[in-house]
C-alpha positions in Angstrom: 39.3 24.9 -2.3 41.3 22.4 -0.4 37.9 22.6 1.9 35.8 21.5 -0.2 37.8 18.7 -1.8 38.1 17.6 2.0 34.6 18.0 2.7 33.6 16.2 -0.6 36.1 13.3 0.2 34.8 12.8 3.8 30.9 12.6 2.5 32.1 10.4 -0.5 33.7 7.9 2.1 30.8 7.9 4.5 28.2 7.2 1.8 30.6 4.3 1.0 30.8 3.1 4.2 27.0 3.5 5.2 26.4 1.3 1.9 28.4 -1.5 2.7 27.4 -1.7 6.5 26.4 -5.2 7.1 23.5 -5.7 9.4 22.6 -8.3 11.8 23.9 -11.3 10.7 24.8 -13.4 14.1 22.0 -14.9 14.9 20.6 -17.0 17.7 17.5 -19.3 17.7 15.4 -19.0 20.8 13.1 -21.3 22.3 10.1 -18.9 22.9 8.7 -16.4 20.3 8.3 -13.5 23.4 12.2 -14.0 23.1 12.6 -13.2 19.5 13.8 -9.8 18.0 12.2 -11.5 14.9 10.0 -14.2 13.7 11.0 -16.4 10.7 9.5 -18.4 8.4 11.1 -20.7 6.0 9.5 -21.3 2.6 9.4 -24.1 0.5 10.6 -21.8 -2.7 12.6 -19.1 -3.3 10.1 -17.1 -5.4 7.8 -16.8 -2.1 11.0 -15.3 0.3 11.7 -12.2 1.6 15.6 -13.0 1.9 17.8 -15.9 0.9 20.2 -17.4 3.6 23.1 -19.0 3.7 24.4 -20.5 7.0 28.1 -19.9 7.2 30.8 -22.0 9.2 33.0 -18.8 10.5 31.8 -15.4 11.8 33.8 -13.5 9.5 32.0 -14.8 6.5 28.8 -13.2 7.2 29.7 -10.1 5.1 26.9 -9.3 3.8 22.8 -9.6 4.4 21.7 -13.3 4.1 25.0 -14.7 5.9 23.9 -16.2 9.0 25.9 -17.1 11.3 24.8 -19.1 14.6 26.5 -17.9 17.7 25.9 -20.2 20.6 25.2 -17.3 23.2 22.3 -15.4 23.0 24.3 -12.5 24.5 26.5 -13.1 21.0 23.7 -12.2 18.9 22.8 -9.2 16.6 19.4 -11.2 16.5 17.3 -13.6 18.4 15.1 -15.6 15.9 12.0 -17.6 16.2 11.1 -19.8 14.0 7.5 -19.7 13.4 4.7 -22.2 12.4 2.7 -20.4 9.8 3.5 -17.9 7.1 1.4 -15.4 8.7 2.7 -15.2 11.9 6.4 -14.2 10.2 8.2 -11.2 10.1 10.4 -12.5 7.5 10.2 -15.1 5.2 13.2 -16.8 4.3 14.6 -19.6 1.9 18.1 -21.3 2.3 20.3 -21.5 -0.5 23.1 -24.0 -1.3 25.9 -21.6 -2.2 27.0 -18.1 -0.2 26.7 -16.2 -3.8 23.1 -16.8 -3.8 22.4 -14.8 -0.5 20.6 -11.8 -0.2 17.3 -9.8 -0.6 14.7 -10.5 -2.7 12.2 -8.2 -0.9 14.8 -5.3 -0.1 11.7 -3.6 1.6 11.9 -5.7 4.9 16.0 -4.5 5.2 15.0 -2.7 8.7 14.3 -5.9 10.0 17.9 -7.1 10.7 19.3 -3.1 11.1 20.5 -2.7 15.0 
């Protein structure tokens, strides 16, 4: 019985940790499309986006999807992003929000793009 409880406890903890796993939130803006992991287009209206983004001031604040911290060096980034000129070129459409609490997915089917 103790073994079963231990197994269930470990399984539950692993499940909770996997839910709370933060995907790539440290980003670096590259100069050339060929350097990018992700091509991003900034839309005009929230209803058009896949992800609502808020840029945080400190790395420790990048605690959930949509909270991006811009790093100084490419080697520090989880994802290198290139901002495209046209929506049709983008892997991910983002909309910048005014408040941290607004950040997050509108189209979670694109969440795989930010995984390591």
